[in-house]
Biopython code that builds the backbone (N, CA, C, O; Angstrom):
import numpy as np
from Bio.PDB.StructureBuilder import StructureBuilder

atoms = [
    (1, "MET", "N", (62.492, 103.708, 96.794)),
    (1, "MET", "CA", (63.572, 103.643, 95.840)),
    (1, "MET", "C", (64.510, 104.849, 95.977)),
    (1, "MET", "O", (65.713, 104.748, 95.736)),
    (2, "GLU", "N", (63.928, 105.994, 96.370)),
    (2, "GLU", "CA", (64.758, 107.187, 96.530)),
    (2, "GLU", "C", (65.786, 107.002, 97.647)),
    (2, "GLU", "O", (66.913, 107.490, 97.561)),
    (3, "TYR", "N", (65.374, 106.286, 98.697)),
    (3, "TYR", "CA", (66.296, 106.052, 99.805)),
    (3, "TYR", "C", (67.459, 105.164, 99.378)),
    (3, "TYR", "O", (68.596, 105.380, 99.796)),
    (4, "PHE", "N", (67.176, 104.175, 98.554)),
    (4, "PHE", "CA", (68.233, 103.298, 98.059)),
    (4, "PHE", "C", (69.263, 104.108, 97.274)),
    (4, "PHE", "O", (70.466, 103.965, 97.494)),
    (5, "PHE", "N", (68.793, 104.956, 96.361)),
    (5, "PHE", "CA", (69.716, 105.772, 95.580)),
    (5, "PHE", "C", (70.487, 106.745, 96.459)),
    (5, "PHE", "O", (71.672, 106.985, 96.227)),
    (6, "ALA", "N", (69.834, 107.302, 97.454)),
    (6, "ALA", "CA", (70.511, 108.228, 98.357)),
    (6, "ALA", "C", (71.615, 107.523, 99.140)),
    (6, "ALA", "O", (72.723, 108.046, 99.266)),
    (7, "PHE", "N", (71.314, 106.337, 99.665)),
    (7, "PHE", "CA", (72.342, 105.592, 100.396)),
    (7, "PHE", "C", (73.446, 105.104, 99.468)),
    (7, "PHE", "O", (74.610, 105.066, 99.867)),
    (8, "TYR", "N", (73.107, 104.732, 98.249)),
    (8, "TYR", "CA", (74.102, 104.254, 97.299)),
    (8, "TYR", "C", (75.062, 105.379, 96.915)),
    (8, "TYR", "O", (76.276, 105.180, 96.879)),
    (9, "ILE", "N", (74.520, 106.543, 96.634)),
    (9, "ILE", "CA", (75.377, 107.687, 96.294)),
    (9, "ILE", "C", (76.229, 108.080, 97.491)),
    (9, "ILE", "O", (77.413, 108.381, 97.339)),
    (10, "ALA", "N", (75.642, 108.078, 98.666)),
    (10, "ALA", "CA", (76.415, 108.390, 99.876)),
    (10, "ALA", "C", (77.515, 107.352, 100.096)),
    (10, "ALA", "O", (78.620, 107.707, 100.504)),
    (11, "GLY", "N", (77.232, 106.084, 99.833)),
    (11, "GLY", "CA", (78.238, 105.039, 99.973)),
    (11, "GLY", "C", (79.381, 105.203, 98.993)),
    (11, "GLY", "O", (80.539, 104.988, 99.352)),
    (12, "VAL", "N", (79.078, 105.579, 97.769)),
    (12, "VAL", "CA", (80.136, 105.803, 96.771)),
    (12, "VAL", "C", (81.001, 106.987, 97.182)),
    (12, "VAL", "O", (82.226, 106.920, 97.091)),
    (13, "LEU", "N", (80.381, 108.058, 97.629)),
    (13, "LEU", "CA", (81.159, 109.220, 98.075)),
    (13, "LEU", "C", (81.994, 108.887, 99.310)),
    (13, "LEU", "O", (83.130, 109.343, 99.434)),
    (14, "PHE", "N", (81.437, 108.100, 100.214)),
    (14, "PHE", "CA", (82.194, 107.671, 101.397)),
    (14, "PHE", "C", (83.378, 106.785, 100.998)),
    (14, "PHE", "O", (84.454, 106.884, 101.587)),
    (15, "ALA", "N", (83.182, 105.930, 100.009)),
    (15, "ALA", "CA", (84.280, 105.083, 99.521)),
    (15, "ALA", "C", (85.385, 105.936, 98.903)),
    (15, "ALA", "O", (86.569, 105.664, 99.102)),
    (16, "MET", "N", (85.006, 106.945, 98.171)),
    (16, "MET", "CA", (86.017, 107.835, 97.589)),
    (16, "MET", "C", (86.798, 108.559, 98.692)),
    (16, "MET", "O", (88.014, 108.722, 98.596)),
    (17, "TYR", "N", (86.096, 108.983, 99.723)),
    (17, "TYR", "CA", (86.743, 109.715, 100.819)),
    (17, "TYR", "C", (87.610, 108.804, 101.676)),
    (17, "TYR", "O", (88.731, 109.166, 102.035)),
    (18, "LYS", "N", (87.093, 107.624, 102.005)),
    (18, "LYS", "CA", (87.799, 106.757, 102.950)),
    (18, "LYS", "C", (88.850, 105.867, 102.297)),
    (18, "LYS", "O", (89.875, 105.575, 102.914)),
    (19, "LEU", "N", (88.618, 105.435, 101.069)),
    (19, "LEU", "CA", (89.535, 104.488, 100.441)),
    (19, "LEU", "C", (90.417, 105.131, 99.371)),
    (19, "LEU", "O", (91.629, 104.912, 99.365)),
    (20, "TYR", "N", (89.840, 105.909, 98.479)),
    (20, "TYR", "CA", (90.640, 106.428, 97.366)),
    (20, "TYR", "C", (91.554, 107.579, 97.765)),
    (20, "TYR", "O", (92.724, 107.597, 97.383)),
    (21, "MET", "N", (91.041, 108.534, 98.522)),
    (21, "MET", "CA", (91.845, 109.716, 98.843)),
    (21, "MET", "C", (93.103, 109.392, 99.651)),
    (21, "MET", "O", (94.162, 109.924, 99.318)),
    (22, "PRO", "N", (93.056, 108.549, 100.696)),
    (22, "PRO", "CA", (94.318, 108.216, 101.370)),
    (22, "PRO", "C", (95.313, 107.503, 100.446)),
    (22, "PRO", "O", (96.519, 107.737, 100.516)),
    (23, "CYS", "N", (94.790, 106.637, 99.587)),
    (23, "CYS", "CA", (95.670, 105.955, 98.634)),
    (23, "CYS", "C", (96.294, 106.950, 97.667)),
    (23, "CYS", "O", (97.477, 106.847, 97.342)),
    (24, "PHE", "N", (95.506, 107.904, 97.210)),
    (24, "PHE", "CA", (96.015, 108.914, 96.286)),
    (24, "PHE", "C", (97.141, 109.723, 96.927)),
    (24, "PHE", "O", (98.153, 109.997, 96.283)),
    (25, "TRP", "N", (96.967, 110.103, 98.192)),
    (25, "TRP", "CA", (98.005, 110.901, 98.855)),
    (25, "TRP", "C", (99.272, 110.083, 99.069)),
    (25, "TRP", "O", (100.371, 110.627, 98.960)),
    (26, "VAL", "N", (99.152, 108.802, 99.366)),
    (26, "VAL", "CA", (100.338, 107.945, 99.510)),
    (26, "VAL", "C", (101.060, 107.824, 98.167)),
    (26, "VAL", "O", (102.286, 107.914, 98.108)),
    (27, "ILE", "N", (100.309, 107.622, 97.110)),
    (27, "ILE", "CA", (100.921, 107.514, 95.786)),
    (27, "ILE", "C", (101.578, 108.834, 95.395)),
    (27, "ILE", "O", (102.671, 108.840, 94.830)),
    (28, "LYS", "N", (100.926, 109.935, 95.690)),
    (28, "LYS", "CA", (101.487, 111.250, 95.355)),
    (28, "LYS", "C", (102.772, 111.520, 96.120)),
    (28, "LYS", "O", (103.717, 112.076, 95.561)),
    (29, "ASP", "N", (102.823, 111.133, 97.398)),
    (29, "ASP", "CA", (104.037, 111.327, 98.186)),
    (29, "ASP", "C", (105.158, 110.392, 97.748)),
    (29, "ASP", "O", (106.330, 110.766, 97.789)),
    (30, "THR", "N", (104.806, 109.181, 97.330)),
    (30, "THR", "CA", (105.804, 108.187, 96.962)),
    (30, "THR", "C", (106.363, 108.426, 95.566)),
    (30, "THR", "O", (107.577, 108.383, 95.366)),
    (31, "ASP", "N", (105.481, 108.678, 94.599)),
    (31, "ASP", "CA", (105.902, 108.820, 93.201)),
    (31, "ASP", "C", (105.096, 109.944, 92.547)),
    (31, "ASP", "O", (104.025, 109.697, 91.992)),
    (32, "PRO", "N", (105.607, 111.177, 92.611)),
    (32, "PRO", "CA", (104.856, 112.298, 92.040)),
    (32, "PRO", "C", (104.723, 112.243, 90.515)),
    (32, "PRO", "O", (103.908, 112.974, 89.952)),
    (33, "ARG", "N", (105.493, 111.405, 89.840)),
    (33, "ARG", "CA", (105.420, 111.289, 88.380)),
    (33, "ARG", "C", (104.560, 110.112, 87.938)),
    (33, "ARG", "O", (104.577, 109.744, 86.763)),
    (34, "ASN", "N", (103.813, 109.520, 88.853)),
    (34, "ASN", "CA", (102.941, 108.403, 88.527)),
    (34, "ASN", "C", (101.772, 108.895, 87.676)),
    (34, "ASN", "O", (101.277, 109.999, 87.905)),
    (35, "PRO", "N", (101.316, 108.100, 86.695)),
    (35, "PRO", "CA", (100.180, 108.526, 85.863)),
    (35, "PRO", "C", (98.900, 108.806, 86.655)),
    (35, "PRO", "O", (98.096, 109.646, 86.251)),
    (36, "VAL", "N", (98.707, 108.117, 87.767)),
    (36, "VAL", "CA", (97.525, 108.386, 88.594)),
    (36, "VAL", "C", (97.584, 109.802, 89.163)),
    (36, "VAL", "O", (96.549, 110.451, 89.316)),
    (37, "VAL", "N", (98.773, 110.278, 89.474)),
    (37, "VAL", "CA", (98.941, 111.632, 90.009)),
    (37, "VAL", "C", (98.903, 112.662, 88.881)),
    (37, "VAL", "O", (98.291, 113.721, 89.022)),
    (38, "LEU", "N", (99.554, 112.350, 87.768)),
    (38, "LEU", "CA", (99.590, 113.294, 86.659)),
    (38, "LEU", "C", (98.220, 113.504, 86.019)),
    (38, "LEU", "O", (97.890, 114.615, 85.605)),
    (39, "HIS", "N", (97.439, 112.462, 85.939)),
    (39, "HIS", "CA", (96.101, 112.533, 85.346)),
    (39, "HIS", "C", (95.059, 112.282, 86.437)),
    (39, "HIS", "O", (94.245, 111.364, 86.343)),
    (40, "ASN", "N", (95.105, 113.113, 87.464)),
    (40, "ASN", "CA", (94.289, 112.859, 88.650)),
    (40, "ASN", "C", (92.786, 112.936, 88.382)),
    (40, "ASN", "O", (92.031, 112.206, 89.024)),
    (41, "TRP", "N", (92.324, 113.773, 87.478)),
    (41, "TRP", "CA", (90.879, 113.850, 87.214)),
    (41, "TRP", "C", (90.378, 112.602, 86.504)),
    (41, "TRP", "O", (89.281, 112.121, 86.785)),
    (42, "ILE", "N", (91.175, 112.082, 85.588)),
    (42, "ILE", "CA", (90.775, 110.855, 84.903)),
    (42, "ILE", "C", (90.770, 109.688, 85.889)),
    (42, "ILE", "O", (89.843, 108.878, 85.891)),
    (43, "ALA", "N", (91.802, 109.605, 86.724)),
    (43, "ALA", "CA", (91.861, 108.537, 87.728)),
    (43, "ALA", "C", (90.693, 108.654, 88.707)),
    (43, "ALA", "O", (90.107, 107.645, 89.098)),
    (44, "PHE", "N", (90.356, 109.871, 89.100)),
    (44, "PHE", "CA", (89.222, 110.087, 90.006)),
    (44, "PHE", "C", (87.922, 109.597, 89.371)),
    (44, "PHE", "O", (87.133, 108.913, 90.022)),
    (45, "CYS", "N", (87.700, 109.940, 88.119)),
    (45, "CYS", "CA", (86.469, 109.513, 87.434)),
    (45, "CYS", "C", (86.421, 108.005, 87.260)),
    (45, "CYS", "O", (85.364, 107.396, 87.422)),
    (46, "VAL", "N", (87.556, 107.393, 86.931)),
    (46, "VAL", "CA", (87.605, 105.934, 86.782)),
    (46, "VAL", "C", (87.297, 105.250, 88.112)),
    (46, "VAL", "O", (86.538, 104.281, 88.151)),
    (47, "MET", "N", (87.880, 105.749, 89.197)),
    (47, "MET", "CA", (87.617, 105.156, 90.506)),
    (47, "MET", "C", (86.172, 105.399, 90.946)),
    (47, "MET", "O", (85.573, 104.544, 91.597)),
    (48, "LEU", "N", (85.617, 106.546, 90.600)),
    (48, "LEU", "CA", (84.224, 106.826, 90.928)),
    (48, "LEU", "C", (83.299, 105.834, 90.222)),
    (48, "LEU", "O", (82.363, 105.312, 90.829)),
    (49, "ILE", "N", (83.557, 105.584, 88.965)),
    (49, "ILE", "CA", (82.761, 104.605, 88.222)),
    (49, "ILE", "C", (82.988, 103.203, 88.789)),
    (49, "ILE", "O", (82.039, 102.437, 88.957)),
    (50, "GLY", "N", (84.247, 102.871, 89.082)),
    (50, "GLY", "CA", (84.544, 101.554, 89.640)),
    (50, "GLY", "C", (83.890, 101.321, 90.986)),
    (50, "GLY", "O", (83.331, 100.252, 91.233)),
    (51, "PHE", "N", (83.956, 102.315, 91.857)),
    (51, "PHE", "CA", (83.311, 102.183, 93.161)),
    (51, "PHE", "C", (81.794, 102.123, 93.014)),
    (51, "PHE", "O", (81.126, 101.472, 93.818)),
    (52, "SER", "N", (81.240, 102.786, 92.006)),
    (52, "SER", "CA", (79.804, 102.711, 91.768)),
    (52, "SER", "C", (79.386, 101.302, 91.371)),
    (52, "SER", "O", (78.299, 100.845, 91.724)),
    (53, "ILE", "N", (80.250, 100.624, 90.640)),
    (53, "ILE", "CA", (79.919, 99.270, 90.182)),
    (53, "ILE", "C", (80.087, 98.251, 91.306)),
    (53, "ILE", "O", (79.250, 97.360, 91.453)),
    (54, "ILE", "N", (81.156, 98.365, 92.105)),
    (54, "ILE", "CA", (81.445, 97.326, 93.101)),
    (54, "ILE", "C", (81.236, 97.798, 94.539)),
    (54, "ILE", "O", (81.945, 97.354, 95.442)),
    (55, "LEU", "N", (80.286, 98.678, 94.758)),
    (55, "LEU", "CA", (80.080, 99.203, 96.111)),
    (55, "LEU", "C", (79.646, 98.124, 97.094)),
    (55, "LEU", "O", (80.134, 98.102, 98.224)),
    (56, "ILE", "N", (78.759, 97.246, 96.705)),
    (56, "ILE", "CA", (78.238, 96.239, 97.634)),
    (56, "ILE", "C", (79.355, 95.307, 98.128)),
    (56, "ILE", "O", (79.457, 95.101, 99.337)),
    (57, "PRO", "N", (80.203, 94.729, 97.249)),
    (57, "PRO", "CA", (81.295, 93.894, 97.779)),
    (57, "PRO", "C", (82.367, 94.697, 98.516)),
    (57, "PRO", "O", (83.140, 94.134, 99.292)),
    (58, "LEU", "N", (82.418, 96.013, 98.277)),
    (58, "LEU", "CA", (83.416, 96.863, 98.910)),
    (58, "LEU", "C", (82.994, 97.332, 100.297)),
    (58, "LEU", "O", (83.803, 97.923, 101.012)),
    (59, "THR", "N", (81.778, 97.089, 100.684)),
    (59, "THR", "CA", (81.242, 97.575, 101.953)),
    (59, "THR", "C", (82.036, 97.124, 103.177)),
    (59, "THR", "O", (82.227, 97.938, 104.081)),
    (60, "PRO", "N", (82.518, 95.865, 103.268)),
    (60, "PRO", "CA", (83.324, 95.514, 104.450)),
    (60, "PRO", "C", (84.580, 96.371, 104.600)),
    (60, "PRO", "O", (84.974, 96.681, 105.724)),
    (61, "ALA", "N", (85.212, 96.757, 103.499)),
    (61, "ALA", "CA", (86.393, 97.618, 103.580)),
    (61, "ALA", "C", (86.024, 99.021, 104.047)),
    (61, "ALA", "O", (86.841, 99.707, 104.660)),
    (62, "LEU", "N", (84.814, 99.442, 103.765)),
    (62, "LEU", "CA", (84.362, 100.755, 104.234)),
    (62, "LEU", "C", (84.071, 100.766, 105.723)),
    (62, "LEU", "O", (84.282, 101.772, 106.400)),
    (63, "LEU", "N", (83.584, 99.643, 106.230)),
    (63, "LEU", "CA", (83.159, 99.594, 107.630)),
    (63, "LEU", "C", (84.252, 99.155, 108.597)),
    (63, "LEU", "O", (84.119, 99.356, 109.804)),
    (64, "SER", "N", (85.322, 98.563, 108.094)),
    (64, "SER", "CA", (86.396, 98.067, 108.942)),
    (64, "SER", "C", (87.688, 98.816, 108.627)),
    (64, "SER", "O", (88.087, 98.920, 107.467)),
    (65, "ASP", "N", (88.335, 99.336, 109.664)),
    (65, "ASP", "CA", (89.604, 100.035, 109.454)),
    (65, "ASP", "C", (90.693, 99.082, 108.974)),
    (65, "ASP", "O", (91.508, 99.446, 108.126)),
    (66, "LYS", "N", (90.710, 97.875, 109.506)),
    (66, "LYS", "CA", (91.722, 96.894, 109.116)),
    (66, "LYS", "C", (91.583, 96.528, 107.638)),
    (66, "LYS", "O", (92.577, 96.486, 106.912)),
    (67, "LEU", "N", (90.358, 96.265, 107.194)),
    (67, "LEU", "CA", (90.144, 95.928, 105.786)),
    (67, "LEU", "C", (90.370, 97.131, 104.877)),
    (67, "LEU", "O", (90.814, 96.975, 103.740)),
    (68, "GLY", "N", (90.069, 98.321, 105.370)),
    (68, "GLY", "CA", (90.340, 99.533, 104.607)),
    (68, "GLY", "C", (91.825, 99.747, 104.397)),
    (68, "GLY", "O", (92.256, 100.146, 103.315)),
    (69, "GLN", "N", (92.615, 99.479, 105.441)),
    (69, "GLN", "CA", (94.070, 99.597, 105.307)),
    (69, "GLN", "C", (94.619, 98.541, 104.359)),
    (69, "GLN", "O", (95.529, 98.817, 103.577)),
    (70, "ARG", "N", (94.069, 97.335, 104.426)),
    (70, "ARG", "CA", (94.507, 96.283, 103.510)),
    (70, "ARG", "C", (94.170, 96.643, 102.065)),
    (70, "ARG", "O", (94.950, 96.361, 101.155)),
    (71, "PHE", "N", (93.013, 97.263, 101.853)),
    (71, "PHE", "CA", (92.654, 97.726, 100.514)),
    (71, "PHE", "C", (93.654, 98.762, 100.028)),
    (71, "PHE", "O", (94.124, 98.688, 98.892)),
    (72, "CYS", "N", (93.985, 99.734, 100.885)),
    (72, "CYS", "CA", (94.916, 100.790, 100.491)),
    (72, "CYS", "C", (96.306, 100.241, 100.196)),
    (72, "CYS", "O", (96.955, 100.673, 99.243)),
    (73, "VAL", "N", (96.765, 99.297, 101.003)),
    (73, "VAL", "CA", (98.076, 98.696, 100.759)),
    (73, "VAL", "C", (98.077, 97.955, 99.423)),
    (73, "VAL", "O", (99.019, 98.086, 98.641)),
    (74, "SER", "N", (97.041, 97.188, 99.163)),
    (74, "SER", "CA", (96.954, 96.440, 97.912)),
    (74, "SER", "C", (96.831, 97.374, 96.709)),
    (74, "SER", "O", (97.468, 97.156, 95.679)),
    (75, "PHE", "N", (96.014, 98.408, 96.846)),
    (75, "PHE", "CA", (95.825, 99.349, 95.747)),
    (75, "PHE", "C", (97.113, 100.109, 95.444)),
    (75, "PHE", "O", (97.502, 100.235, 94.283)),
    (76, "CYS", "N", (97.771, 100.613, 96.477)),
    (76, "CYS", "CA", (99.020, 101.351, 96.271)),
    (76, "CYS", "C", (100.104, 100.452, 95.703)),
    (76, "CYS", "O", (100.882, 100.881, 94.850)),
    (77, "ASP", "N", (100.165, 99.205, 96.169)),
    (77, "ASP", "CA", (101.135, 98.259, 95.630)),
    (77, "ASP", "C", (100.877, 97.991, 94.153)),
    (77, "ASP", "O", (101.816, 97.910, 93.362)),
    (78, "ALA", "N", (99.617, 97.854, 93.781)),
    (78, "ALA", "CA", (99.281, 97.599, 92.371)),
    (78, "ALA", "C", (99.585, 98.808, 91.490)),
    (78, "ALA", "O", (100.016, 98.649, 90.348)),
    (79, "VAL", "N", (99.364, 100.003, 92.009)),
    (79, "VAL", "CA", (99.617, 101.200, 91.209)),
    (79, "VAL", "C", (101.102, 101.510, 91.111)),
    (79, "VAL", "O", (101.579, 101.908, 90.049)),
    (80, "LEU", "N", (101.832, 101.337, 92.188)),
    (80, "LEU", "CA", (103.247, 101.699, 92.210)),
    (80, "LEU", "C", (104.154, 100.623, 91.634)),
    (80, "LEU", "O", (105.263, 100.930, 91.196)),
    (81, "ASN", "N", (103.713, 99.374, 91.622)),
    (81, "ASN", "CA", (104.544, 98.262, 91.118)),
    (81, "ASN", "C", (103.797, 97.485, 90.038)),
    (81, "ASN", "O", (103.399, 96.341, 90.263)),
    (82, "PRO", "N", (103.601, 98.100, 88.858)),
    (82, "PRO", "CA", (102.881, 97.349, 87.806)),
    (82, "PRO", "C", (103.740, 96.206, 87.295)),
    (82, "PRO", "O", (104.964, 96.315, 87.221)),
    (83, "LYS", "N", (103.085, 95.112, 86.943)),
    (83, "LYS", "CA", (103.830, 93.938, 86.471)),
    (83, "LYS", "C", (103.755, 93.823, 84.987)),
    (83, "LYS", "O", (104.323, 92.895, 84.410)),
]
sb = StructureBuilder()
sb.init_structure("model")
sb.init_model(0)
sb.init_chain("A")
sb.init_seg("    ")
for serial, (resi, resn, name, xyz) in enumerate(atoms, 1):
    if name == "N":
        sb.init_residue(resn, " ", resi, " ")
    sb.init_atom(name, np.array(xyz, "f"), 0.0, 1.0, " ", f" {name:<3s}", serial, name[0])
structure = sb.get_structure()
């Protein structure tokens, strides 16, 4: 069971590094007054909790560069263009 938790925590941290951080930098460069940039610690904690909940379905985006880029494009589009 310890190995499962170790891999799960490592997967969440890898998701934050590979998926959230590039998206955050794109959002910061595009719109520095965005709430995600202004309240970066709250956004970080929310994404950490979210990635903890949906890590298993998110695994293909972590392992594939193409799917990771598609995730970042979709995430940045959703954050920068709210409907």
